[in-house]
N, C-alpha and C positions, 0 to 999 in steps of 0.2 A: 505493498501499497503506499503510496505518494504522502510525500504530510501535507496540503492539502486536503486529502480525505482524511485523513487522520485528524485532523483538526475540525472538516465537518463531523463524524461522524463522533467525535470525543464530546464535542460541544450538542448535538442532538442527544445523547447519552443525558449530561449532565441537565440539558433540560428535561426530561422525564421525569427524571428521579426527581429534579426540585419536586415539578409538580404533584408530585406524589405522598415525598413529604408534606407538601403544602397542601395541599387536600387533610391527610392524615391532619395533622395538625386543625385545619381549620372546623372538620369534624368531630374532635377532642375540644373545641371551644379554647385552645388558648391564646388564641389573639382576645386581642381586645373588644373589635368590632367584626361583623362575618361583612361588612364593609373595604374591611383593607382589601388595599390592592388593587379595584373596582370604582373605589373611588377616590377621585383625588382632593377632596376638601380631608378626606378620612387621613389625620396626623396617628403615626404610630407612636405609641407611649418605651420607655425602657426598655418593659421587659417584651413587648414585640420585638424591636432591634435584637433583642439578643435569641429570639426565637430564628430569625430571620437568620444573624450570623450561626445559632448550632445548624439551621438548614443548609446552607450555601457549601457549611462543614463538611458536613453529611454529602452533600450534593459531592462537593469534587472532589474525595477523599474516594465512595463509593466508584467515581464515574471514571477514577485513573483507576482502578482497579480491575473493574469489568473491561478497562479500553487496553489491557495486560492481556489478558484474558481470548481477550475478542486476536492480538496480534501473535498470544505464544499462535494458535488454533492457525491464522486465515498462514500461517509461517510455516505451523506442522512441526513446532518442536512439542 
């Protein structure tokens, strides 16, 4: 795989993981408002910002691990 292809696939993986975790956080009512992220006038609280940062970290690390697995599979290692 080329570098651009890896970049696009990695970002797509991270996006889908982020959306999945965000859906779980919204379902469990971790955020202060259900409108957060859908309405630009809704400002996140400090706790919301921490949950968003946790989501970013989970998505980035999981995406990296998954991308490594895909790369190993594609290279036949």
